[in-house]
DRENVOZA-31030 format. One record per residue (C-alpha): chain; y, x, z; residue in three letters. Coordinates in nm, 2 decimals. Last residue first. Layout:
@chain = A v = Y u = X w = Z res = ALA
...
REM end
This chain:
@chain = A v = 4.62 u = 1.52 w = -4.68 res = GLY
@chain = A v = 4.93 u = 1.52 w = -4.50 res = ASN
@chain = A v = 4.97 u = 1.20 w = -4.31 res = THR
@chain = A v = 4.63 u = 1.14 w = -4.29 res = LEU
@chain = A v = 4.45 u = 1.49 w = -4.22 res = ARG
@chain = A v = 4.75 u = 1.57 w = -3.98 res = GLU
@chain = A v = 4.67 u = 1.22 w = -3.79 res = HIS
@chain = A v = 4.29 u = 1.29 w = -3.77 res = ILE
@chain = A v = 4.38 u = 1.65 w = -3.65 res = GLN
@chain = A v = 4.58 u = 1.50 w = -3.36 res = LYS
@chain = A v = 4.29 u = 1.28 w = -3.28 res = ALA
@chain = A v = 4.05 u = 1.51 w = -3.30 res = ALA
@chain = A v = 4.26 u = 1.69 w = -3.00 res = GLN
@chain = A v = 4.27 u = 1.41 w = -2.82 res = VAL
@chain = A v = 3.90 u = 1.34 w = -2.82 res = GLY
@chain = A v = 3.83 u = 1.70 w = -2.76 res = GLU
@chain = A v = 4.07 u = 1.70 w = -2.43 res = ALA
@chain = A v = 3.93 u = 1.38 w = -2.28 res = ALA
@chain = A v = 3.55 u = 1.47 w = -2.37 res = ALA
@chain = A v = 3.63 u = 1.81 w = -2.15 res = ASN
@chain = A v = 3.84 u = 1.64 w = -1.88 res = VAL
@chain = A v = 3.50 u = 1.38 w = -1.84 res = ILE
@chain = A v = 3.33 u = 1.70 w = -1.79 res = GLU
@chain = A v = 3.06 u = 1.90 w = -2.01 res = ALA
@chain = A v = 2.74 u = 1.80 w = -2.19 res = GLY
@chain = A v = 2.65 u = 1.97 w = -2.53 res = GLY
@chain = A v = 3.00 u = 2.01 w = -2.68 res = ASN
@chain = A v = 2.96 u = 1.85 w = -3.00 res = ALA
@chain = A v = 2.77 u = 1.52 w = -2.87 res = CYS
@chain = A v = 2.92 u = 1.55 w = -2.51 res = ASP
@chain = A v = 3.27 u = 1.48 w = -2.65 res = GLY
@chain = A v = 3.40 u = 1.53 w = -2.97 res = GLY
@chain = A v = 3.30 u = 1.49 w = -3.38 res = VAL
@chain = A v = 3.55 u = 1.43 w = -3.68 res = PHE
@chain = A v = 3.45 u = 1.32 w = -3.99 res = VAL
@chain = A v = 3.66 u = 1.28 w = -4.28 res = LYS
@chain = A v = 3.61 u = 1.65 w = -4.43 res = PRO
@chain = A v = 3.23 u = 1.63 w = -4.43 res = HIS
@chain = A v = 3.10 u = 1.94 w = -4.29 res = ASP
@chain = A v = 2.95 u = 1.75 w = -3.95 res = ARG
@chain = A v = 2.79 u = 1.45 w = -4.14 res = PRO
@chain = A v = 2.66 u = 1.30 w = -3.85 res = ILE
@chain = A v = 2.28 u = 1.18 w = -3.90 res = ALA
@chain = A v = 2.22 u = 0.93 w = -3.62 res = LEU
@chain = A v = 1.90 u = 0.88 w = -3.48 res = GLU
@chain = A v = 1.87 u = 1.28 w = -3.35 res = ASP
@chain = A v = 2.08 u = 1.23 w = -3.03 res = ARG
@chain = A v = 2.05 u = 1.55 w = -2.84 res = GLU
@chain = A v = 1.87 u = 1.60 w = -2.54 res = GLY
@chain = A v = 1.97 u = 1.52 w = -2.15 res = GLN
@chain = A v = 1.92 u = 1.70 w = -1.90 res = GLY
@chain = A v = 1.63 u = 1.77 w = -1.61 res = ILE
@chain = A v = 1.69 u = 1.48 w = -1.40 res = ALA
@chain = A v = 1.37 u = 1.30 w = -1.38 res = VAL
@chain = A v = 1.31 u = 1.04 w = -1.06 res = ILE
@chain = A v = 0.98 u = 1.01 w = -0.89 res = VAL
@chain = A v = 0.91 u = 0.77 w = -0.64 res = MET
@chain = A v = 0.61 u = 0.70 w = -0.41 res = ASP
@chain = A v = 0.63 u = 1.08 w = -0.26 res = CYS
@chain = A v = 0.41 u = 1.34 w = -0.15 res = PRO
@chain = A v = 0.44 u = 1.73 w = -0.25 res = ILE
@chain = A v = 0.12 u = 1.82 w = -0.36 res = VAL
@chain = A v = 0.04 u = 2.22 w = -0.32 res = GLU
@chain = A v = -0.04 u = 2.51 w = -0.52 res = ASN
@chain = A v = -0.02 u = 2.88 w = -0.45 res = GLY
@chain = A v = 0.24 u = 3.08 w = -0.24 res = GLN
@chain = A v = 0.49 u = 3.17 w = -0.51 res = PRO
@chain = A v = 0.48 u = 2.79 w = -0.61 res = THR
@chain = A v = 0.27 u = 2.58 w = -0.85 res = ARG
@chain = A v = 0.38 u = 2.18 w = -0.80 res = VAL
@chain = A v = 0.19 u = 1.90 w = -0.79 res = ALA
@chain = A v = 0.45 u = 1.60 w = -0.75 res = VAL
@chain = A v = 0.29 u = 1.30 w = -0.51 res = GLY
@chain = A v = 0.19 u = 0.96 w = -0.54 res = ALA
@chain = A v = 0.31 u = 0.80 w = -0.82 res = ALA
@chain = A v = 0.16 u = 0.46 w = -0.90 res = ALA
@chain = A v = -0.11 u = 0.36 w = -1.21 res = GLY
@chain = A v = -0.33 u = 0.21 w = -0.90 res = ASN
@chain = A v = -0.54 u = 0.55 w = -0.81 res = GLY
@chain = A v = -0.27 u = 0.67 w = -0.61 res = ASN
@chain = A v = -0.16 u = 0.88 w = -0.90 res = SER
@chain = A v = 0.00 u = 1.25 w = -0.91 res = VAL
@chain = A v = 0.22 u = 1.35 w = -1.12 res = ILE
@chain = A v = 0.18 u = 1.68 w = -1.28 res = ARG
@chain = A v = 0.28 u = 2.04 w = -1.30 res = GLN
@chain = A v = 0.62 u = 2.08 w = -1.14 res = PRO
@chain = A v = 0.75 u = 2.39 w = -1.08 res = ALA
@chain = A v = 0.84 u = 2.47 w = -0.74 res = ALA
@chain = A v = 1.04 u = 2.80 w = -0.67 res = GLN
@chain = A v = 1.30 u = 2.60 w = -0.47 res = PHE
@chain = A v = 1.24 u = 2.29 w = -0.30 res = ARG
@chain = A v = 1.50 u = 2.12 w = -0.15 res = PHE
@chain = A v = 1.58 u = 1.81 w = 0.11 res = GLY
@chain = A v = 1.87 u = 1.58 w = 0.09 res = CYS
@chain = A v = 2.04 u = 1.48 w = 0.44 res = GLY
@chain = A v = 2.36 u = 1.35 w = 0.30 res = ASP
@chain = A v = 2.53 u = 1.68 w = 0.43 res = ARG
@chain = A v = 2.29 u = 1.86 w = 0.20 res = LYS
@chain = A v = 2.36 u = 1.68 w = -0.08 res = ALA
@chain = A v = 2.73 u = 1.74 w = -0.05 res = LEU
@chain = A v = 2.71 u = 2.11 w = 0.00 res = GLU
@chain = A v = 2.48 u = 2.12 w = -0.35 res = TYR
@chain = A v = 2.79 u = 1.92 w = -0.53 res = GLU
@chain = A v = 3.05 u = 2.15 w = -0.37 res = TYR
@chain = A v = 2.86 u = 2.44 w = -0.49 res = HIS
@chain = A v = 2.81 u = 2.28 w = -0.85 res = TYR
@chain = A v = 2.49 u = 2.24 w = -1.01 res = CYS
@chain = A v = 2.30 u = 2.43 w = -1.23 res = PRO
@chain = A v = 2.08 u = 2.58 w = -0.93 res = MET
@chain = A v = 2.00 u = 2.95 w = -1.01 res = ASP
@chain = A v = 2.11 u = 3.07 w = -0.66 res = ALA
@chain = A v = 1.87 u = 2.84 w = -0.46 res = GLU
@chain = A v = 1.58 u = 2.99 w = -0.71 res = GLY
@chain = A v = 1.39 u = 2.84 w = -0.99 res = ARG
@chain = A v = 1.10 u = 2.54 w = -1.08 res = ARG
@chain = A v = 1.34 u = 2.29 w = -0.86 res = TYR
@chain = A v = 1.24 u = 2.02 w = -0.64 res = VAL
@chain = A v = 1.51 u = 1.81 w = -0.49 res = ILE
@chain = A v = 1.41 u = 1.61 w = -0.20 res = THR
@chain = A v = 1.47 u = 1.24 w = -0.07 res = ALA
@chain = A v = 1.34 u = 1.17 w = 0.27 res = THR
@chain = A v = 1.38 u = 0.82 w = 0.45 res = ALA
@chain = A v = 1.49 u = 0.65 w = 0.15 res = ALA
@chain = A v = 1.77 u = 0.39 w = 0.25 res = GLY
@chain = A v = 2.00 u = 0.33 w = -0.06 res = LEU
@chain = A v = 2.24 u = 0.62 w = 0.05 res = ARG
@chain = A v = 1.92 u = 0.89 w = 0.03 res = LYS
@chain = A v = 1.86 u = 0.74 w = -0.33 res = ALA
@chain = A v = 2.24 u = 0.79 w = -0.39 res = GLN
@chain = A v = 2.23 u = 1.14 w = -0.30 res = THR
@chain = A v = 1.91 u = 1.25 w = -0.48 res = VAL
@chain = A v = 2.04 u = 1.06 w = -0.79 res = ALA
@chain = A v = 2.40 u = 1.23 w = -0.82 res = ASP
@chain = A v = 2.24 u = 1.57 w = -0.71 res = ILE
@chain = A v = 2.02 u = 1.52 w = -1.01 res = ALA
@chain = A v = 2.30 u = 1.46 w = -1.23 res = THR
@chain = A v = 2.48 u = 1.76 w = -1.13 res = ASN
@chain = A v = 2.20 u = 2.00 w = -1.24 res = GLY
@chain = A v = 1.88 u = 2.04 w = -0.98 res = ALA
@chain = A v = 1.58 u = 1.90 w = -1.18 res = GLY
@chain = A v = 1.31 u = 1.69 w = -1.05 res = ILE
@chain = A v = 1.41 u = 1.43 w = -0.80 res = VAL
@chain = A v = 1.14 u = 1.34 w = -0.55 res = VAL
@chain = A v = 1.22 u = 1.00 w = -0.36 res = VAL
@chain = A v = 0.98 u = 0.93 w = -0.03 res = ARG
@chain = A v = 1.04 u = 0.58 w = 0.08 res = GLN
@chain = A v = 1.09 u = 0.46 w = -0.26 res = GLY
@chain = A v = 1.41 u = 0.30 w = -0.45 res = VAL
@chain = A v = 1.46 u = 0.00 w = -0.61 res = LYS
@chain = A v = 1.81 u = -0.11 w = -0.72 res = THR
@chain = A v = 1.87 u = -0.47 w = -0.64 res = ASP
@chain = A v = 2.03 u = -0.37 w = -0.28 res = ARG
@chain = A v = 2.32 u = -0.23 w = -0.46 res = TYR
@chain = A v = 2.43 u = -0.52 w = -0.65 res = PRO
@chain = A v = 2.38 u = -0.42 w = -0.99 res = HIS
@chain = A v = 2.55 u = -0.23 w = -1.27 res = THR
@chain = A v = 2.61 u = 0.12 w = -1.09 res = LYS
@chain = A v = 2.28 u = 0.11 w = -0.98 res = LEU
@chain = A v = 2.06 u = 0.00 w = -1.25 res = HIS
@chain = A v = 2.28 u = 0.29 w = -1.45 res = GLU
@chain = A v = 2.18 u = 0.56 w = -1.18 res = ILE
@chain = A v = 1.82 u = 0.49 w = -1.22 res = PHE
@chain = A v = 1.82 u = 0.47 w = -1.55 res = THR
@chain = A v = 2.03 u = 0.81 w = -1.59 res = LEU
@chain = A v = 1.80 u = 0.97 w = -1.36 res = ALA
@chain = A v = 1.49 u = 0.89 w = -1.54 res = ASP
@chain = A v = 1.21 u = 0.66 w = -1.37 res = ILE
@chain = A v = 0.89 u = 0.76 w = -1.21 res = VAL
@chain = A v = 0.71 u = 0.47 w = -1.01 res = GLY
@chain = A v = 0.46 u = 0.32 w = -1.24 res = THR
@chain = A v = 0.29 u = 0.60 w = -1.38 res = LEU
@chain = A v = 0.44 u = 0.75 w = -1.74 res = ASP
@chain = A v = 0.51 u = 1.09 w = -1.61 res = GLU
@chain = A v = 0.15 u = 1.13 w = -1.47 res = GLY
@chain = A v = 0.07 u = 1.45 w = -1.70 res = PRO
@chain = A v = 0.37 u = 1.69 w = -1.79 res = ILE
@chain = A v = 0.59 u = 1.71 w = -2.07 res = GLY
@chain = A v = 0.90 u = 1.67 w = -1.82 res = LEU
@chain = A v = 1.08 u = 1.44 w = -2.05 res = ARG
@chain = A v = 1.44 u = 1.47 w = -2.20 res = LYS
@chain = A v = 1.67 u = 1.25 w = -2.04 res = THR
@chain = A v = 1.79 u = 1.05 w = -2.34 res = SER
@chain = A v = 2.06 u = 1.15 w = -2.58 res = GLY
@chain = A v = 2.40 u = 1.30 w = -2.58 res = LEU
@chain = A v = 2.73 u = 1.16 w = -2.61 res = GLY
@chain = A v = 2.81 u = 0.89 w = -2.90 res = VAL
@chain = A v = 3.15 u = 1.06 w = -2.99 res = GLY
@chain = A v = 3.20 u = 1.07 w = -3.35 res = VAL
@chain = A v = 3.54 u = 1.03 w = -3.51 res = PHE
@chain = A v = 3.54 u = 0.88 w = -3.86 res = VAL
@chain = A v = 3.84 u = 0.87 w = -4.14 res = ALA
@chain = A v = 3.98 u = 0.67 w = -4.37 res = ASP
@chain = A v = 3.76 u = 0.38 w = -4.32 res = TYR
@chain = A v = 3.54 u = 0.14 w = -4.53 res = GLU
@chain = A v = 3.33 u = 0.37 w = -4.71 res = THR
@chain = A v = 3.34 u = 0.63 w = -4.49 res = LEU
@chain = A v = 3.16 u = 0.38 w = -4.25 res = LEU
@chain = A v = 2.89 u = 0.37 w = -4.49 res = GLU
@chain = A v = 2.83 u = 0.73 w = -4.49 res = GLU
@chain = A v = 2.83 u = 0.72 w = -4.10 res = ILE
@chain = A v = 2.50 u = 0.52 w = -4.11 res = SER
@chain = A v = 2.33 u = 0.36 w = -3.81 res = GLU
@chain = A v = 2.59 u = 0.24 w = -3.62 res = VAL
@chain = A v = 2.46 u = 0.08 w = -3.32 res = THR
@chain = A v = 2.65 u = -0.29 w = -3.20 res = VAL
@chain = A v = 2.68 u = -0.44 w = -2.91 res = GLY
@chain = A v = 3.04 u = -0.40 w = -2.83 res = THR
@chain = A v = 3.30 u = -0.42 w = -3.08 res = ARG
@chain = A v = 3.61 u = -0.27 w = -2.97 res = LEU
@chain = A v = 3.95 u = -0.30 w = -3.17 res = GLU
@chain = A v = 4.24 u = -0.08 w = -3.00 res = VAL
@chain = A v = 4.57 u = -0.28 w = -3.01 res = GLY
@chain = A v = 4.74 u = -0.07 w = -2.77 res = LEU
@chain = A v = 4.56 u = -0.27 w = -2.47 res = ASP
@chain = A v = 4.23 u = -0.14 w = -2.56 res = LEU
@chain = A v = 4.40 u = 0.20 w = -2.37 res = ILE
@chain = A v = 4.48 u = 0.02 w = -2.08 res = ASP
@chain = A v = 4.17 u = -0.20 w = -2.06 res = GLN
@chain = A v = 3.99 u = 0.15 w = -2.06 res = VAL
@chain = A v = 4.11 u = 0.23 w = -1.72 res = GLU
@chain = A v = 4.03 u = -0.12 w = -1.59 res = ALA
@chain = A v = 3.68 u = -0.07 w = -1.69 res = LEU
@chain = A v = 3.64 u = 0.25 w = -1.53 res = ALA
@chain = A v = 3.75 u = 0.15 w = -1.24 res = VAL
@chain = A v = 3.56 u = -0.18 w = -1.21 res = ASP
@chain = A v = 3.26 u = 0.07 w = -1.30 res = ALA
@chain = A v = 3.30 u = 0.27 w = -0.98 res = LYS
@chain = A v = 3.37 u = 0.64 w = -0.98 res = LEU
@chain = A v = 3.31 u = 0.91 w = -0.69 res = LYS
@chain = A v = 3.07 u = 0.70 w = -0.49 res = TYR
@chain = A v = 2.90 u = 0.51 w = -0.74 res = GLU
@chain = A v = 2.79 u = 0.86 w = -0.89 res = ALA
@chain = A v = 2.87 u = 0.91 w = -1.27 res = ILE
@chain = A v = 2.65 u = 0.73 w = -1.55 res = GLY
@chain = A v = 2.68 u = 0.37 w = -1.61 res = TYR
@chain = A v = 3.08 u = 0.34 w = -1.65 res = THR
@chain = A v = 3.23 u = 0.68 w = -1.62 res = ASN
@chain = A v = 2.92 u = 0.76 w = -1.84 res = LEU
@chain = A v = 3.04 u = 0.56 w = -2.16 res = GLY
@chain = A v = 3.36 u = 0.34 w = -2.10 res = GLY
@chain = A v = 3.28 u = 0.04 w = -2.28 res = PRO
@chain = A v = 3.08 u = -0.25 w = -2.18 res = GLN
@chain = A v = 2.77 u = -0.43 w = -2.40 res = SER
@chain = A v = 2.63 u = -0.08 w = -2.49 res = LYS
@chain = A v = 2.57 u = 0.00 w = -2.83 res = SER
@chain = A v = 3.01 u = 0.03 w = -2.89 res = GLU
@chain = A v = 3.18 u = 0.08 w = -3.21 res = PHE
@chain = A v = 3.59 u = 0.12 w = -3.17 res = VAL
@chain = A v = 3.80 u = 0.01 w = -3.46 res = THR
@chain = A v = 4.12 u = 0.19 w = -3.49 res = VAL
@chain = A v = 4.43 u = 0.12 w = -3.66 res = ALA
@chain = A v = 4.67 u = 0.40 w = -3.71 res = HIS
@chain = A v = 5.03 u = 0.37 w = -3.57 res = GLY
@chain = A v = 5.04 u = 0.74 w = -3.45 res = PHE
@chain = A v = 5.01 u = 0.59 w = -3.06 res = ARG
@chain = A v = 4.72 u = 0.38 w = -3.23 res = ARG
@chain = A v = 4.56 u = 0.76 w = -3.29 res = LEU
@chain = A v = 4.64 u = 0.87 w = -2.94 res = GLU
@chain = A v = 4.46 u = 0.59 w = -2.78 res = ARG
@chain = A v = 4.16 u = 0.61 w = -3.01 res = ALA
@chain = A v = 4.09 u = 0.95 w = -2.97 res = CYS
@chain = A v = 4.09 u = 0.92 w = -2.63 res = SER
@chain = A v = 3.87 u = 0.64 w = -2.66 res = LEU
@chain = A v = 3.62 u = 0.81 w = -2.86 res = GLY
@chain = A v = 3.61 u = 1.15 w = -2.62 res = ALA
@chain = A v = 3.58 u = 0.92 w = -2.29 res = PRO
@chain = A v = 3.32 u = 0.67 w = -2.40 res = GLY
@chain = A v = 3.35 u = 0.39 w = -2.64 res = ALA
@chain = A v = 3.11 u = 0.58 w = -2.90 res = GLY
@chain = A v = 3.14 u = 0.58 w = -3.28 res = VAL
@chain = A v = 3.54 u = 0.58 w = -3.37 res = ILE
@chain = A v = 3.66 u = 0.41 w = -3.69 res = ALA
@chain = A v = 4.00 u = 0.52 w = -3.86 res = VAL
@chain = A v = 4.22 u = 0.28 w = -4.08 res = THR
@chain = A v = 4.54 u = 0.41 w = -4.22 res = ARG
@chain = A v = 4.82 u = 0.11 w = -4.30 res = GLY
@chain = A v = 5.09 u = 0.34 w = -4.11 res = THR
@chain = A v = 5.14 u = 0.09 w = -3.87 res = PRO
@chain = A v = 5.46 u = 0.20 w = -3.60 res = ALA
@chain = A v = 5.35 u = 0.35 w = -3.30 res = GLY
@chain = A v = 5.14 u = 0.19 w = -3.01 res = PRO
@chain = A v = 5.33 u = 0.20 w = -2.67 res = GLU
@chain = A v = 5.26 u = 0.37 w = -2.35 res = PHE
@chain = A v = 5.32 u = 0.38 w = -2.02 res = LEU
@chain = A v = 5.22 u = 0.01 w = -1.94 res = LYS
@chain = A v = 5.24 u = -0.07 w = -1.58 res = LEU
@chain = A v = 4.97 u = -0.30 w = -1.40 res = LYS
@chain = A v = 5.08 u = -0.27 w = -1.06 res = HIS
@chain = A v = 4.76 u = -0.19 w = -0.91 res = GLU
@chain = A v = 4.68 u = 0.04 w = -1.21 res = LEU
@chain = A v = 5.01 u = 0.23 w = -1.22 res = VAL
@chain = A v = 5.00 u = 0.31 w = -0.84 res = TYR
@chain = A v = 4.60 u = 0.42 w = -0.89 res = ASP
@chain = A v = 4.74 u = 0.72 w = -1.14 res = THR
@chain = A v = 4.98 u = 0.80 w = -0.91 res = ALA
@chain = A v = 4.80 u = 0.86 w = -0.61 res = HIS
@chain = A v = 4.47 u = 0.96 w = -0.79 res = ARG
@chain = A v = 4.67 u = 1.25 w = -0.96 res = GLN
@chain = A v = 4.77 u = 1.33 w = -0.59 res = LEU
@chain = A v = 4.41 u = 1.28 w = -0.44 res = LEU
@chain = A v = 4.29 u = 1.59 w = -0.72 res = ALA
@chain = A v = 4.57 u = 1.80 w = -0.70 res = ILE
@chain = A v = 4.48 u = 1.82 w = -0.30 res = LYS
@chain = A v = 4.70 u = 2.17 w = -0.26 res = ILE
@chain = A v = 4.49 u = 2.44 w = -0.22 res = PRO
@chain = A v = 4.39 u = 2.53 w = 0.14 res = GLN
@chain = A v = 4.50 u = 2.83 w = 0.27 res = GLU
@chain = A v = 4.38 u = 3.17 w = 0.26 res = ASP
@chain = A v = 4.69 u = 3.31 w = 0.07 res = ARG
@chain = A v = 4.49 u = 3.37 w = -0.27 res = ASP
@chain = A v = 4.39 u = 2.98 w = -0.25 res = ASN
@chain = A v = 4.74 u = 2.89 w = -0.20 res = LEU
@chain = A v = 4.76 u = 3.01 w = -0.59 res = VAL
@chain = A v = 4.57 u = 2.69 w = -0.72 res = CYS
@chain = A v = 4.31 u = 2.80 w = -0.95 res = ALA
@chain = A v = 4.02 u = 2.64 w = -0.77 res = GLY
@chain = A v = 4.22 u = 2.31 w = -0.78 res = GLU
@chain = A v = 4.29 u = 2.30 w = -1.11 res = CYS
@chain = A v = 3.93 u = 2.39 w = -1.21 res = LEU
@chain = A v = 3.62 u = 2.45 w = -1.00 res = VAL
@chain = A v = 3.71 u = 2.28 w = -0.71 res = GLU
@chain = A v = 3.85 u = 2.03 w = -0.92 res = VAL
@chain = A v = 3.51 u = 1.92 w = -1.06 res = PRO
@chain = A v = 3.66 u = 1.56 w = -1.21 res = CYS
@chain = A v = 3.48 u = 1.26 w = -1.08 res = ALA
@chain = A v = 3.78 u = 1.07 w = -0.87 res = ARG
@chain = A v = 4.13 u = 1.25 w = -1.03 res = ALA
@chain = A v = 3.93 u = 1.24 w = -1.34 res = CYS
@chain = A v = 3.87 u = 0.86 w = -1.34 res = SER
@chain = A v = 4.24 u = 0.80 w = -1.35 res = HIS
@chain = A v = 4.33 u = 1.06 w = -1.55 res = GLY
@chain = A v = 4.15 u = 0.95 w = -1.84 res = PHE
@chain = A v = 4.42 u = 0.94 w = -2.13 res = PRO
@chain = A v = 4.48 u = 1.30 w = -2.02 res = ASN
@chain = A v = 4.81 u = 1.45 w = -2.12 res = ALA
@chain = A v = 5.04 u = 1.16 w = -2.14 res = GLU
@chain = A v = 4.81 u = 1.03 w = -1.85 res = LEU
@chain = A v = 4.93 u = 1.28 w = -1.61 res = ILE
@chain = A v = 5.31 u = 1.31 w = -1.70 res = VAL
@chain = A v = 5.32 u = 0.92 w = -1.73 res = ARG
@chain = A v = 5.14 u = 0.86 w = -1.37 res = ALA
@chain = A v = 5.44 u = 1.11 w = -1.23 res = SER
@chain = A v = 5.71 u = 0.90 w = -1.38 res = GLY
@chain = A v = 5.54 u = 0.57 w = -1.23 res = ARG
@chain = A v = 5.50 u = 0.77 w = -0.94 res = LEU
@chain = A v = 5.85 u = 0.85 w = -0.89 res = ASN
@chain = A v = 5.89 u = 0.90 w = -0.52 res = GLY
@chain = A v = 6.05 u = 1.26 w = -0.53 res = SER
@chain = A v = 5.75 u = 1.40 w = -0.39 res = ALA
@chain = A v = 5.56 u = 1.21 w = -0.63 res = ILE
@chain = A v = 5.78 u = 1.36 w = -0.94 res = LYS
@chain = A v = 5.73 u = 1.71 w = -0.81 res = LYS
@chain = A v = 5.35 u = 1.69 w = -0.80 res = ILE
@chain = A v = 5.36 u = 1.53 w = -1.19 res = PHE
@chain = A v = 5.56 u = 1.83 w = -1.31 res = ALA
@chain = A v = 5.38 u = 2.10 w = -1.10 res = PRO
@chain = A v = 5.05 u = 1.95 w = -1.26 res = VAL
@chain = A v = 5.17 u = 2.00 w = -1.61 res = ASP
@chain = A v = 4.82 u = 1.83 w = -1.74 res = ILE
@chain = A v = 4.64 u = 2.08 w = -1.93 res = HIS
@chain = A v = 4.40 u = 1.89 w = -2.07 res = THR
@chain = A v = 4.12 u = 2.14 w = -2.03 res = PRO
@chain = A v = 4.29 u = 2.24 w = -1.63 res = CYS
@chain = A v = 4.29 u = 2.58 w = -1.57 res = ALA
@chain = A v = 4.60 u = 2.68 w = -1.73 res = LEU
@chain = A v = 4.79 u = 2.37 w = -1.52 res = THR
@chain = A v = 4.62 u = 2.50 w = -1.24 res = CYS
@chain = A v = 4.75 u = 2.84 w = -1.28 res = PRO
@chain = A v = 5.11 u = 2.72 w = -1.32 res = ALA
@chain = A v = 5.31 u = 2.89 w = -1.58 res = ASP
@chain = A v = 5.59 u = 2.85 w = -1.32 res = HIS
@chain = A v = 5.49 u = 2.75 w = -1.00 res = CYS
@chain = A v = 5.56 u = 2.42 w = -0.82 res = PHE
@chain = A v = 5.51 u = 2.56 w = -0.46 res = LEU
@chain = A v = 5.32 u = 2.28 w = -0.38 res = CYS
@chain = A v = 5.35 u = 2.18 w = 0.01 res = LYS
@chain = A v = 5.59 u = 1.93 w = -0.05 res = ASN
@chain = A v = 5.32 u = 1.69 w = -0.27 res = ALA
@chain = A v = 5.07 u = 1.71 w = 0.08 res = GLU
@chain = A v = 5.35 u = 1.55 w = 0.27 res = LEU
@chain = A v = 5.48 u = 1.31 w = 0.03 res = LEU
@chain = A v = 5.09 u = 1.22 w = -0.06 res = ALA
@chain = A v = 5.02 u = 1.20 w = 0.32 res = TYR
@chain = A v = 5.32 u = 0.95 w = 0.38 res = ASP
@chain = A v = 5.20 u = 0.73 w = 0.10 res = ASN
@chain = A v = 4.87 u = 0.69 w = 0.22 res = THR
@chain = A v = 4.61 u = 0.91 w = 0.02 res = LEU
@chain = A v = 4.33 u = 0.77 w = -0.15 res = PRO
@chain = A v = 3.99 u = 0.76 w = 0.02 res = PRO
@chain = A v = 3.75 u = 1.10 w = -0.12 res = ALA
@chain = A v = 3.36 u = 0.99 w = -0.09 res = ILE
@chain = A v = 3.49 u = 0.64 w = -0.22 res = ASP
@chain = A v = 3.24 u = 0.41 w = -0.02 res = ALA
@chain = A v = 2.91 u = 0.41 w = -0.13 res = PHE
@chain = A v = 2.71 u = 0.44 w = 0.21 res = ASN
@chain = A v = 2.98 u = 0.20 w = 0.36 res = ARG
@chain = A v = 2.88 u = -0.09 w = 0.13 res = GLU
@chain = A v = 2.54 u = -0.03 w = 0.14 res = LEU
@chain = A v = 2.59 u = -0.02 w = 0.54 res = GLN
@chain = A v = 2.79 u = -0.34 w = 0.51 res = ASP
@chain = A v = 2.49 u = -0.50 w = 0.26 res = ASP
@chain = A v = 2.24 u = -0.45 w = 0.55 res = SER
@chain = A v = 1.97 u = -0.16 w = 0.47 res = LEU
@chain = A v = 1.64 u = -0.20 w = 0.45 res = VAL
@chain = A v = 1.48 u = 0.13 w = 0.51 res = ALA
@chain = A v = 1.22 u = 0.23 w = 0.21 res = PRO
@chain = A v = 0.89 u = 0.06 w = 0.20 res = GLN
@chain = A v = 0.59 u = 0.23 w = 0.18 res = GLU
@chain = A v = 0.33 u = 0.13 w = -0.10 res = ARG
@chain = A v = 0.00 u = 0.00 w = -0.03 res = MET
REM end
């Protein structure tokens, strides 16, 4: 009989999935903003892939101009709302803050960015307008951060934009794949709506099967379809009941009431990247008695960010290093009962009743992308192999500029 995880109350689940970095109060934001040194050629700005003018937006917060602050942020990064919540600032802007060199805490750039962009969302302020119509049309495949960043810039240039999205909701991984305690779907969708309100046509539930067909209807095509499904382990037992890939697990959690997402009593997550951390921490927060990362290499080889590793340890998650999965063991009734691993000390079975696979995503191979075609532009994870929201936004904005150049100057 399968063991059951702890049954948590709705209130406890809400607390477990509350924002990991709560918003600043107005007073705290003013205090933090006034700590900034407002550096010339600021390292924080250089460290941001979208090159947000960090000193400028913080200075506007210090003067009480939250609208102006948000304008500076969103001018550079159309996904400044979600980046404020889910960007790895410890290795980007905050990691580059000059206060680190003085053995002081860096400016809380992400929380200040959230303070300004939340103000815009809460007050439903419209900061941008579409440009004068040019009569040119662009198709965008994929309504994630890359595609929608491209769409926003193209509308500001005045081009007509149609976005095709295979899922029922836009937003890509912002809506479906980022840990709930970092970024909730309603925030992701509100951010998307600001872009759609510029006159972007969105067609959801549509799977584009041919870029060539779009090229006959549109003056240019941008492809931002992300990566494909989670890679398979290639070991016996991965089709047993209780084995699920991390993205499917996280998507279900983000699109259903918390208690509707099934979690095991003893959960093993195979992999050690940032998505694996998202999976193991959320399994623990859903009520799993144990949630353990199983990784075939050593602690120093983990591809996840250090702060993500520390978060998982604080959540009480376990880690097994130098443990290479060989097969998933059945309980005799078609369900997972353990993961057989090879370690330097020999072979063993790690007992579990749920296995979450998080070993990265493969490339999309169902859509042929004519990358050398002069009217086709590509960005986001399907181009960079998988990076952050901010990278996708930067690539989408850059592609829009290239498309605009082509449509206006040939």
